[in-house]
PDB file of N, CA, C and O in Angstrom:
ATOM      1  N   MET A   1     105.323 104.260  77.951  1.00  0.00           N
ATOM      2  CA  MET A   1     107.028 105.185  77.390  1.00  0.00           C
ATOM      3  C   MET A   1     108.019 105.911  78.051  1.00  0.00           C
ATOM      4  O   MET A   1     107.540 106.533  78.998  1.00  0.00           O
ATOM      5  N   THR A   2     109.347 106.083  77.894  1.00  0.00           N
ATOM      6  CA  THR A   2     110.132 105.968  78.333  1.00  0.00           C
ATOM      7  C   THR A   2     109.902 108.042  78.942  1.00  0.00           C
ATOM      8  O   THR A   2     109.178 108.871  78.392  1.00  0.00           O
ATOM      9  N   LEU A   3     110.942 108.292  80.354  1.00  0.00           N
ATOM     10  CA  LEU A   3     111.055 109.063  80.286  1.00  0.00           C
ATOM     11  C   LEU A   3     112.915 109.581  79.671  1.00  0.00           C
ATOM     12  O   LEU A   3     113.766 108.797  79.249  1.00  0.00           O
ATOM     13  N   ASP A   4     113.037 110.905  79.810  1.00  0.00           N
ATOM     14  CA  ASP A   4     114.618 110.795  79.641  1.00  0.00           C
ATOM     15  C   ASP A   4     115.696 111.114  80.868  1.00  0.00           C
ATOM     16  O   ASP A   4     115.230 111.866  81.724  1.00  0.00           O
ATOM     17  N   ALA A   5     116.681 110.790  81.031  1.00  0.00           N
ATOM     18  CA  ALA A   5     117.054 110.458  82.171  1.00  0.00           C
ATOM     19  C   ALA A   5     117.884 111.572  82.593  1.00  0.00           C
ATOM     20  O   ALA A   5     118.645 111.505  83.558  1.00  0.00           O
ATOM     21  N   GLN A   6     117.693 112.839  81.687  1.00  0.00           N
ATOM     22  CA  GLN A   6     118.518 113.666  82.263  1.00  0.00           C
ATOM     23  C   GLN A   6     116.821 114.868  83.255  1.00  0.00           C
ATOM     24  O   GLN A   6     116.879 116.054  83.581  1.00  0.00           O
ATOM     25  N   LEU A   7     115.900 114.126  83.384  1.00  0.00           N
ATOM     26  CA  LEU A   7     114.490 114.862  83.454  1.00  0.00           C
ATOM     27  C   LEU A   7     114.184 114.306  84.392  1.00  0.00           C
ATOM     28  O   LEU A   7     113.485 114.848  85.248  1.00  0.00           O
ATOM     29  N   LEU A   8     114.606 113.109  84.492  1.00  0.00           N
ATOM     30  CA  LEU A   8     114.541 112.264  85.805  1.00  0.00           C
ATOM     31  C   LEU A   8     115.692 112.160  86.814  1.00  0.00           C
ATOM     32  O   LEU A   8     115.404 111.271  87.615  1.00  0.00           O
ATOM     33  N   GLU A   9     116.548 112.559  87.017  1.00  0.00           N
ATOM     34  CA  GLU A   9     117.571 113.208  87.487  1.00  0.00           C
ATOM     35  C   GLU A   9     117.406 114.685  88.213  1.00  0.00           C
ATOM     36  O   GLU A   9     118.137 114.995  89.154  1.00  0.00           O
ATOM     37  N   ILE A  10     116.523 115.452  87.770  1.00  0.00           N
ATOM     38  CA  ILE A  10     116.467 116.885  88.488  1.00  0.00           C
ATOM     39  C   ILE A  10     114.689 117.077  89.204  1.00  0.00           C
ATOM     40  O   ILE A  10     114.285 118.015  89.891  1.00  0.00           O
ATOM     41  N   LEU A  11     113.845 115.746  88.710  1.00  0.00           N
ATOM     42  CA  LEU A  11     112.610 116.020  89.235  1.00  0.00           C
ATOM     43  C   LEU A  11     113.069 115.741  90.644  1.00  0.00           C
ATOM     44  O   LEU A  11     114.043 115.071  90.985  1.00  0.00           O
ATOM     45  N   VAL A  12     112.228 116.348  91.375  1.00  0.00           N
ATOM     46  CA  VAL A  12     111.788 116.184  92.532  1.00  0.00           C
ATOM     47  C   VAL A  12     110.483 116.639  93.496  1.00  0.00           C
ATOM     48  O   VAL A  12     109.870 117.700  93.384  1.00  0.00           O
ATOM     49  N   CYS A  13     110.237 115.660  94.388  1.00  0.00           N
ATOM     50  CA  CYS A  13     108.224 115.991  94.806  1.00  0.00           C
ATOM     51  C   CYS A  13     107.653 117.271  95.338  1.00  0.00           C
ATOM     52  O   CYS A  13     108.042 117.486  96.486  1.00  0.00           O
ATOM     53  N   PRO A  14     107.099 117.902  95.005  1.00  0.00           N
ATOM     54  CA  PRO A  14     106.856 119.004  95.236  1.00  0.00           C
ATOM     55  C   PRO A  14     106.432 119.200  96.108  1.00  0.00           C
ATOM     56  O   PRO A  14     106.242 120.387  96.372  1.00  0.00           O
ATOM     57  N   ASN A  15     106.093 118.336  96.926  1.00  0.00           N
ATOM     58  CA  ASN A  15     105.693 117.974  98.417  1.00  0.00           C
ATOM     59  C   ASN A  15     106.077 118.941  99.204  1.00  0.00           C
ATOM     60  O   ASN A  15     105.633 120.011  99.622  1.00  0.00           O
ATOM     61  N   ASP A  16     107.779 117.773  99.381  1.00  0.00           N
ATOM     62  CA  ASP A  16     108.349 117.268 100.710  1.00  0.00           C
ATOM     63  C   ASP A  16     109.641 117.828  99.612  1.00  0.00           C
ATOM     64  O   ASP A  16     110.713 117.778 100.215  1.00  0.00           O
ATOM     65  N   ARG A  17     109.755 118.188  98.602  1.00  0.00           N
ATOM     66  CA  ARG A  17     111.788 117.766  97.792  1.00  0.00           C
ATOM     67  C   ARG A  17     112.437 116.685  97.828  1.00  0.00           C
ATOM     68  O   ARG A  17     113.601 116.376  97.576  1.00  0.00           O
ATOM     69  N   GLY A  18     111.514 116.136  98.183  1.00  0.00           N
ATOM     70  CA  GLY A  18     111.945 114.111  98.681  1.00  0.00           C
ATOM     71  C   GLY A  18     112.371 113.801  96.750  1.00  0.00           C
ATOM     72  O   GLY A  18     111.849 114.454  95.846  1.00  0.00           O
ATOM     73  N   ASP A  19     113.240 112.855  96.569  1.00  0.00           N
ATOM     74  CA  ASP A  19     114.103 111.708  95.286  1.00  0.00           C
ATOM     75  C   ASP A  19     112.960 111.106  94.438  1.00  0.00           C
ATOM     76  O   ASP A  19     112.220 110.463  95.183  1.00  0.00           O
ATOM     77  N   VAL A  20     112.706 111.089  93.650  1.00  0.00           N
ATOM     78  CA  VAL A  20     111.295 110.250  93.084  1.00  0.00           C
ATOM     79  C   VAL A  20     112.107 109.206  92.038  1.00  0.00           C
ATOM     80  O   VAL A  20     112.986 109.432  91.207  1.00  0.00           O
ATOM     81  N   ASP A  21     111.649 108.371  92.310  1.00  0.00           N
ATOM     82  CA  ASP A  21     111.272 106.859  90.873  1.00  0.00           C
ATOM     83  C   ASP A  21     110.031 107.297  89.736  1.00  0.00           C
ATOM     84  O   ASP A  21     109.093 108.091  89.674  1.00  0.00           O
ATOM     85  N   TYR A  22     110.572 106.410  89.028  1.00  0.00           N
ATOM     86  CA  TYR A  22     109.694 106.351  87.808  1.00  0.00           C
ATOM     87  C   TYR A  22     109.470 104.558  87.283  1.00  0.00           C
ATOM     88  O   TYR A  22     110.004 103.613  86.702  1.00  0.00           O
ATOM     89  N   HIS A  23     108.218 105.031  88.032  1.00  0.00           N
ATOM     90  CA  HIS A  23     107.586 103.396  87.454  1.00  0.00           C
ATOM     91  C   HIS A  23     106.559 103.416  85.878  1.00  0.00           C
ATOM     92  O   HIS A  23     105.497 103.777  85.372  1.00  0.00           O
ATOM     93  N   GLU A  24     107.616 102.849  85.698  1.00  0.00           N
ATOM     94  CA  GLU A  24     106.982 102.740  83.644  1.00  0.00           C
ATOM     95  C   GLU A  24     106.080 101.853  84.135  1.00  0.00           C
ATOM     96  O   GLU A  24     105.075 102.393  84.598  1.00  0.00           O
ATOM     97  N   ASP A  25     106.105 100.828  84.181  1.00  0.00           N
ATOM     98  CA  ASP A  25     104.224 100.120  83.934  1.00  0.00           C
ATOM     99  C   ASP A  25     103.284 100.798  84.529  1.00  0.00           C
ATOM    100  O   ASP A  25     102.158 100.450  84.174  1.00  0.00           O
ATOM    101  N   GLN A  26     103.313 101.440  85.120  1.00  0.00           N
ATOM    102  CA  GLN A  26     102.164 102.415  85.851  1.00  0.00           C
ATOM    103  C   GLN A  26     102.007 103.961  85.734  1.00  0.00           C
ATOM    104  O   GLN A  26     101.120 104.673  86.202  1.00  0.00           O
ATOM    105  N   GLN A  27     103.159 104.315  84.945  1.00  0.00           N
ATOM    106  CA  GLN A  27     103.003 105.533  84.054  1.00  0.00           C
ATOM    107  C   GLN A  27     103.064 105.924  85.726  1.00  0.00           C
ATOM    108  O   GLN A  27     101.848 105.894  85.913  1.00  0.00           O
ATOM    109  N   VAL A  28     103.483 106.177  86.714  1.00  0.00           N
ATOM    110  CA  VAL A  28     103.692 107.437  88.307  1.00  0.00           C
ATOM    111  C   VAL A  28     105.095 107.330  88.208  1.00  0.00           C
ATOM    112  O   VAL A  28     105.910 106.497  87.812  1.00  0.00           O
ATOM    113  N   ILE A  29     105.098 108.615  88.770  1.00  0.00           N
ATOM    114  CA  ILE A  29     106.219 108.766  89.844  1.00  0.00           C
ATOM    115  C   ILE A  29     106.192 109.436  90.651  1.00  0.00           C
ATOM    116  O   ILE A  29     105.625 110.529  90.661  1.00  0.00           O
ATOM    117  N   VAL A  30     106.891 108.861  91.649  1.00  0.00           N
ATOM    118  CA  VAL A  30     106.528 107.848  92.681  1.00  0.00           C
ATOM    119  C   VAL A  30     107.383 108.602  94.452  1.00  0.00           C
ATOM    120  O   VAL A  30     108.445 107.986  94.546  1.00  0.00           O
ATOM    121  N   CYS A  31     107.310 109.197  95.195  1.00  0.00           N
ATOM    122  CA  CYS A  31     108.404 110.099  95.796  1.00  0.00           C
ATOM    123  C   CYS A  31     108.570 109.448  96.658  1.00  0.00           C
ATOM    124  O   CYS A  31     107.542 109.375  97.331  1.00  0.00           O
ATOM    125  N   ARG A  32     109.507 108.781  97.116  1.00  0.00           N
ATOM    126  CA  ARG A  32     110.784 107.896  97.919  1.00  0.00           C
ATOM    127  C   ARG A  32     110.262 108.413  99.408  1.00  0.00           C
ATOM    128  O   ARG A  32     110.172 107.541 100.272  1.00  0.00           O
ATOM    129  N   THR A  33     109.960 109.590  99.716  1.00  0.00           N
ATOM    130  CA  THR A  33     109.715 109.306 101.418  1.00  0.00           C
ATOM    131  C   THR A  33     108.327 110.013 101.313  1.00  0.00           C
ATOM    132  O   THR A  33     107.833 109.318 100.425  1.00  0.00           O
ATOM    133  N   CYS A  34     107.063 111.226 101.729  1.00  0.00           N
ATOM    134  CA  CYS A  34     106.031 111.136 101.717  1.00  0.00           C
ATOM    135  C   CYS A  34     105.110 109.683 100.548  1.00  0.00           C
ATOM    136  O   CYS A  34     103.954 109.269 100.639  1.00  0.00           O
ATOM    137  N   GLY A  35     105.825 109.417  99.915  1.00  0.00           N
ATOM    138  CA  GLY A  35     104.649 108.262  99.395  1.00  0.00           C
ATOM    139  C   GLY A  35     103.786 108.790  98.212  1.00  0.00           C
ATOM    140  O   GLY A  35     103.196 107.922  97.570  1.00  0.00           O
ATOM    141  N   TYR A  36     103.636 110.013  97.851  1.00  0.00           N
ATOM    142  CA  TYR A  36     102.895 110.586  96.638  1.00  0.00           C
ATOM    143  C   TYR A  36     103.096 110.219  95.355  1.00  0.00           C
ATOM    144  O   TYR A  36     104.228 110.229  94.870  1.00  0.00           O
ATOM    145  N   ARG A  37     101.935 109.827  94.613  1.00  0.00           N
ATOM    146  CA  ARG A  37     102.043 109.128  93.092  1.00  0.00           C
ATOM    147  C   ARG A  37     101.982 110.557  92.589  1.00  0.00           C
ATOM    148  O   ARG A  37     101.181 111.368  93.055  1.00  0.00           O
ATOM    149  N   TYR A  38     102.942 110.879  91.519  1.00  0.00           N
ATOM    150  CA  TYR A  38     101.816 111.466  90.821  1.00  0.00           C
ATOM    151  C   TYR A  38     101.819 110.947  89.252  1.00  0.00           C
ATOM    152  O   TYR A  38     102.551 109.963  89.144  1.00  0.00           O
ATOM    153  N   PRO A  39     101.298 111.278  88.201  1.00  0.00           N
ATOM    154  CA  PRO A  39     100.383 110.569  86.803  1.00  0.00           C
ATOM    155  C   PRO A  39     101.738 110.761  85.727  1.00  0.00           C
ATOM    156  O   PRO A  39     102.486 111.698  86.009  1.00  0.00           O
ATOM    157  N   VAL A  40     102.089 109.931  84.519  1.00  0.00           N
ATOM    158  CA  VAL A  40     102.573 110.508  83.831  1.00  0.00           C
ATOM    159  C   VAL A  40     101.482 110.360  82.780  1.00  0.00           C
ATOM    160  O   VAL A  40     100.566 109.550  82.636  1.00  0.00           O
ATOM    161  N   ARG A  41     101.896 111.425  82.096  1.00  0.00           N
ATOM    162  CA  ARG A  41     100.661 111.416  80.934  1.00  0.00           C
ATOM    163  C   ARG A  41     100.899 112.185  79.675  1.00  0.00           C
ATOM    164  O   ARG A  41     101.026 113.407  79.596  1.00  0.00           O
ATOM    165  N   ASP A  42     100.950 111.189  78.561  1.00  0.00           N
ATOM    166  CA  ASP A  42     101.484 111.528  77.655  1.00  0.00           C
ATOM    167  C   ASP A  42     102.648 111.767  77.905  1.00  0.00           C
ATOM    168  O   ASP A  42     103.096 112.906  78.035  1.00  0.00           O
ATOM    169  N   GLY A  43     103.295 110.728  78.007  1.00  0.00           N
ATOM    170  CA  GLY A  43     104.918 110.654  78.356  1.00  0.00           C
ATOM    171  C   GLY A  43     105.255 112.681  78.674  1.00  0.00           C
ATOM    172  O   GLY A  43     105.831 113.493  77.951  1.00  0.00           O
ATOM    173  N   ILE A  44     104.600 112.854  80.018  1.00  0.00           N
ATOM    174  CA  ILE A  44     104.833 114.307  80.358  1.00  0.00           C
ATOM    175  C   ILE A  44     104.410 113.912  82.180  1.00  0.00           C
ATOM    176  O   ILE A  44     103.531 113.098  82.463  1.00  0.00           O
ATOM    177  N   PRO A  45     104.958 114.418  82.888  1.00  0.00           N
ATOM    178  CA  PRO A  45     105.370 113.965  84.372  1.00  0.00           C
ATOM    179  C   PRO A  45     104.035 115.367  84.532  1.00  0.00           C
ATOM    180  O   PRO A  45     104.074 116.491  84.031  1.00  0.00           O
ATOM    181  N   VAL A  46     103.111 114.837  85.281  1.00  0.00           N
ATOM    182  CA  VAL A  46     101.904 115.751  86.190  1.00  0.00           C
ATOM    183  C   VAL A  46     102.774 116.130  87.177  1.00  0.00           C
ATOM    184  O   VAL A  46     102.611 115.062  87.768  1.00  0.00           O
ATOM    185  N   MET A  47     103.667 116.789  87.977  1.00  0.00           N
ATOM    186  CA  MET A  47     104.099 116.953  89.836  1.00  0.00           C
ATOM    187  C   MET A  47     103.229 118.194  90.323  1.00  0.00           C
ATOM    188  O   MET A  47     103.676 119.041  91.097  1.00  0.00           O
ATOM    189  N   LEU A  48     102.144 118.214  89.875  1.00  0.00           N
ATOM    190  CA  LEU A  48     101.390 119.028  91.078  1.00  0.00           C
ATOM    191  C   LEU A  48     100.144 118.174  92.040  1.00  0.00           C
ATOM    192  O   LEU A  48      99.135 117.500  91.832  1.00  0.00           O
ATOM    193  N   ILE A  49     101.077 118.778  93.401  1.00  0.00           N
ATOM    194  CA  ILE A  49     100.223 118.257  94.049  1.00  0.00           C
ATOM    195  C   ILE A  49      98.480 118.243  94.446  1.00  0.00           C
ATOM    196  O   ILE A  49      98.173 117.889  95.585  1.00  0.00           O
ATOM    197  N   ASP A  50      97.799 118.490  93.834  1.00  0.00           N
ATOM    198  CA  ASP A  50      96.297 118.487  93.463  1.00  0.00           C
ATOM    199  C   ASP A  50      96.339 117.122  92.764  1.00  0.00           C
ATOM    200  O   ASP A  50      95.529 116.219  92.977  1.00  0.00           O
ATOM    201  N   GLU A  51      96.958 117.088  92.248  1.00  0.00           N
ATOM    202  CA  GLU A  51      96.360 115.659  90.814  1.00  0.00           C
ATOM    203  C   GLU A  51      97.555 114.605  91.210  1.00  0.00           C
ATOM    204  O   GLU A  51      98.030 113.780  90.428  1.00  0.00           O
ATOM    205  N   ALA A  52      98.000 114.818  92.762  1.00  0.00           N
ATOM    206  CA  ALA A  52      98.622 113.479  92.601  1.00  0.00           C
ATOM    207  C   ALA A  52      97.789 112.990  94.064  1.00  0.00           C
ATOM    208  O   ALA A  52      97.122 113.557  94.930  1.00  0.00           O
ATOM    209  N   GLU A  53      98.341 111.338  93.723  1.00  0.00           N
ATOM    210  CA  GLU A  53      97.564 110.248  94.817  1.00  0.00           C
ATOM    211  C   GLU A  53      98.123 110.144  95.780  1.00  0.00           C
ATOM    212  O   GLU A  53      99.173 109.519  95.633  1.00  0.00           O
ATOM    213  N   LYS A  54      97.857 110.591  97.140  1.00  0.00           N
ATOM    214  CA  LYS A  54      98.461 110.416  98.110  1.00  0.00           C
ATOM    215  C   LYS A  54      98.175 109.543  99.337  1.00  0.00           C
ATOM    216  O   LYS A  54      97.047 109.589  99.829  1.00  0.00           O
ATOM    217  N   PRO A  55      99.252 108.641  99.941  1.00  0.00           N
ATOM    218  CA  PRO A  55      98.966 107.884 100.977  1.00  0.00           C
ATOM    219  C   PRO A  55      98.635 107.497 101.082  1.00  0.00           C
ATOM    220  O   PRO A  55      99.000 106.992 100.020  1.00  0.00           O
ATOM    221  N   GLU A  56      97.311 106.206 101.763  1.00  0.00           N
ATOM    222  CA  GLU A  56      96.467 106.335 102.257  1.00  0.00           C
ATOM    223  C   GLU A  56      97.689 106.200 104.146  1.00  0.00           C
ATOM    224  O   GLU A  56      98.633 105.515 104.538  1.00  0.00           O
ATOM    225  N   ALA A  57      96.831 107.313 104.693  1.00  0.00           N
ATOM    226  CA  ALA A  57      96.770 108.121 106.515  1.00  0.00           C
ATOM    227  C   ALA A  57      96.848 106.885 107.305  1.00  0.00           C
ATOM    228  O   ALA A  57      95.811 106.285 107.587  1.00  0.00           O
ATOM    229  N   GLU A  58      97.946 106.480 107.666  1.00  0.00           N
ATOM    230  CA  GLU A  58      98.218 104.538 108.772  1.00  0.00           C
ATOM    231  C   GLU A  58      97.426 105.557 110.231  1.00  0.00           C
ATOM    232  O   GLU A  58      97.651 106.611 110.824  1.00  0.00           O
ATOM    233  N   LYS A  59      96.303 104.299 110.271  1.00  0.00           N
ATOM    234  CA  LYS A  59      95.558 104.863 111.624  1.00  0.00           C
ATOM    235  C   LYS A  59      96.493 104.346 113.080  1.00  0.00           C
ATOM    236  O   LYS A  59      97.004 103.227 113.057  1.00  0.00           O
ATOM    237  N   LYS A  60      96.616 104.988 113.962  1.00  0.00           N
ATOM    238  CA  LYS A  60      97.329 104.948 115.056  1.00  0.00           C
ATOM    239  C   LYS A  60      96.667 105.624 116.214  1.00  0.00           C
ATOM    240  O   LYS A  60      96.421 106.808 116.444  1.00  0.00           O
ATOM    241  N   PRO A  61      96.416 104.338 116.981  1.00  0.00           N
ATOM    242  CA  PRO A  61      96.327 104.406 117.903  1.00  0.00           C
ATOM    243  C   PRO A  61      96.605 105.452 119.164  1.00  0.00           C
ATOM    244  O   PRO A  61      97.666 105.312 119.773  1.00  0.00           O
ATOM    245  N   GLU A  62      95.413 106.799 119.691  1.00  0.00           N
ATOM    246  CA  GLU A  62      95.857 107.774 120.655  1.00  0.00           C
ATOM    247  C   GLU A  62      96.536 107.119 121.388  1.00  0.00           C
ATOM    248  O   GLU A  62      96.298 105.990 121.817  1.00  0.00           O
ATOM    249  N   ALA A  63      98.053 108.251 121.716  1.00  0.00           N
ATOM    250  CA  ALA A  63      98.293 108.058 122.391  1.00  0.00           C
ATOM    251  C   ALA A  63      97.815 108.510 124.186  1.00  0.00           C
ATOM    252  O   ALA A  63      97.372 109.606 124.526  1.00  0.00           O
ATOM    253  N   LYS A  64      98.023 107.529 124.941  1.00  0.00           N
ATOM    254  CA  LYS A  64      97.252 107.695 126.780  1.00  0.00           C
ATOM    255  C   LYS A  64      98.222 108.534 127.292  1.00  0.00           C
ATOM    256  O   LYS A  64      99.409 108.493 126.972  1.00  0.00           O
ATOM    257  N   LYS A  65      97.751 109.253 128.043  1.00  0.00           N
ATOM    258  CA  LYS A  65      97.969 110.410 128.982  1.00  0.00           C
ATOM    259  C   LYS A  65      99.173 109.521 130.294  1.00  0.00           C
ATOM    260  O   LYS A  65      98.635 109.822 131.360  1.00  0.00           O
ATOM    261  N   PRO A  66      99.865 109.043 130.486  1.00  0.00           N
ATOM    262  CA  PRO A  66     100.328 108.792 132.110  1.00  0.00           C
ATOM    263  C   PRO A  66      99.017 108.612 133.359  1.00  0.00           C
ATOM    264  O   PRO A  66      98.060 109.346 133.108  1.00  0.00           O
ATOM    265  N   GLY A  67      98.971 108.374 133.714  1.00  0.00           N
ATOM    266  CA  GLY A  67      98.066 108.400 134.562  1.00  0.00           C
ATOM    267  C   GLY A  67      96.389 108.719 134.679  1.00  0.00           C
ATOM    268  O   GLY A  67      95.490 108.828 135.513  1.00  0.00           O
ATOM    269  N   ALA A  68      96.660 108.789 133.176  1.00  0.00           N
ATOM    270  CA  ALA A  68      94.731 108.796 132.971  1.00  0.00           C
ATOM    271  C   ALA A  68      94.137 107.498 133.447  1.00  0.00           C
ATOM    272  O   ALA A  68      94.676 106.431 133.741  1.00  0.00           O
ATOM    273  N   LYS A  69      92.830 107.895 133.442  1.00  0.00           N
ATOM    274  CA  LYS A  69      91.651 106.981 133.601  1.00  0.00           C
ATOM    275  C   LYS A  69      91.289 105.910 132.742  1.00  0.00           C
ATOM    276  O   LYS A  69      90.529 106.153 131.805  1.00  0.00           O
ATOM    277  N   PRO A  70      91.607 105.062 132.876  1.00  0.00           N
ATOM    278  CA  PRO A  70      89.446 104.615 131.986  1.00  0.00           C
ATOM    279  C   PRO A  70      88.851 104.948 131.837  1.00  0.00           C
ATOM    280  O   PRO A  70      88.166 105.062 132.854  1.00  0.00           O
ATOM    281  N   GLY A  71      88.091 105.663 130.372  1.00  0.00           N
ATOM    282  CA  GLY A  71      87.141 106.068 130.432  1.00  0.00           C
ATOM    283  C   GLY A  71      86.952 107.312 130.518  1.00  0.00           C
ATOM    284  O   GLY A  71      85.913 107.847 130.132  1.00  0.00           O
ATOM    285  N   ALA A  72      87.948 107.945 131.045  1.00  0.00           N
ATOM    286  CA  ALA A  72      88.203 108.864 131.210  1.00  0.00           C
ATOM    287  C   ALA A  72      87.820 109.835 129.850  1.00  0.00           C
ATOM    288  O   ALA A  72      87.953 109.313 128.743  1.00  0.00           O
ATOM    289  N   LYS A  73      87.281 111.436 129.955  1.00  0.00           N
ATOM    290  CA  LYS A  73      86.957 112.112 128.615  1.00  0.00           C
ATOM    291  C   LYS A  73      88.710 112.435 127.959  1.00  0.00           C
ATOM    292  O   LYS A  73      89.745 112.154 128.562  1.00  0.00           O
ATOM    293  N   PRO A  74      88.656 112.766 127.264  1.00  0.00           N
ATOM    294  CA  PRO A  74      90.231 113.810 126.888  1.00  0.00           C
ATOM    295  C   PRO A  74      89.709 115.158 126.858  1.00  0.00           C
ATOM    296  O   PRO A  74      88.769 115.742 126.318  1.00  0.00           O
ATOM    297  N   GLY A  75      91.224 115.599 128.093  1.00  0.00           N
ATOM    298  CA  GLY A  75      90.802 116.763 128.356  1.00  0.00           C
ATOM    299  C   GLY A  75      90.852 117.060 129.000  1.00  0.00           C
ATOM    300  O   GLY A  75      91.769 117.829 129.288  1.00  0.00           O
ATOM    301  N   ALA A  76      89.472 116.564 130.200  1.00  0.00           N
ATOM    302  CA  ALA A  76      89.574 116.065 131.559  1.00  0.00           C
ATOM    303  C   ALA A  76      90.614 116.870 132.665  1.00  0.00           C
ATOM    304  O   ALA A  76      91.808 116.970 132.382  1.00  0.00           O
ATOM    305  N   LYS A  77      90.219 117.282 133.601  1.00  0.00           N
ATOM    306  CA  LYS A  77      91.191 117.655 134.476  1.00  0.00           C
ATOM    307  C   LYS A  77      90.832 116.229 135.679  1.00  0.00           C
ATOM    308  O   LYS A  77      89.702 116.015 136.116  1.00  0.00           O
ATOM    309  N   PRO A  78      92.088 115.379 136.045  1.00  0.00           N
ATOM    310  CA  PRO A  78      92.006 115.292 137.273  1.00  0.00           C
ATOM    311  C   PRO A  78      91.020 115.209 138.598  1.00  0.00           C
ATOM    312  O   PRO A  78      91.091 116.377 138.979  1.00  0.00           O
ATOM    313  N   LYS A  79      90.437 114.763 139.220  1.00  0.00           N
ATOM    314  CA  LYS A  79      90.100 115.349 140.096  1.00  0.00           C
ATOM    315  C   LYS A  79      91.282 114.901 141.058  1.00  0.00           C
ATOM    316  O   LYS A  79      92.102 114.009 140.838  1.00  0.00           O
ATOM    317  N   GLY A  80      91.207 115.532 141.915  1.00  0.00           N
ATOM    318  CA  GLY A  80      92.491 115.737 143.331  1.00  0.00           C
ATOM    319  C   GLY A  80      91.811 114.878 144.551  1.00  0.00           C
ATOM    320  O   GLY A  80      90.721 114.306 144.522  1.00  0.00           O
ATOM    321  N   PRO A  81      92.934 114.957 145.838  1.00  0.00           N
ATOM    322  CA  PRO A  81      92.100 114.858 146.717  1.00  0.00           C
ATOM    323  C   PRO A  81      90.970 116.325 147.439  1.00  0.00           C
ATOM    324  O   PRO A  81      90.968 117.552 147.345  1.00  0.00           O
ATOM    325  N   LYS A  82      90.418 115.631 147.900  1.00  0.00           N
ATOM    326  CA  LYS A  82      89.513 116.855 148.630  1.00  0.00           C
ATOM    327  C   LYS A  82      90.013 117.210 149.696  1.00  0.00           C
ATOM    328  O   LYS A  82      90.611 116.427 150.434  1.00  0.00           O
ATOM    329  N   LYS A  83      89.779 118.947 150.046  1.00  0.00           N
ATOM    330  CA  LYS A  83      90.606 119.947 150.766  1.00  0.00           C
ATOM    331  C   LYS A  83      90.442 120.043 151.513  1.00  0.00           C
ATOM    332  O   LYS A  83      91.079 120.853 152.186  1.00  0.00           O
TER     333      LYS A  83
END
């Protein structure tokens, strides 16, 4: 089922107000910026964040602090020279 072109022009993602694209074959509306996928049920876009399929979070390696020793506990204070 196709959606009205005027409706698609005014729809924005409720999560970040980004532009959206309608994927008719999958019956979803996808945000171009955050990737949330909103279902279209019986020709009606369900633009609710709670109903959206969220993109899988990419696992990023933790950034190491400069001067951190391997195996050191995060947040541990480095030992300085003894006085």
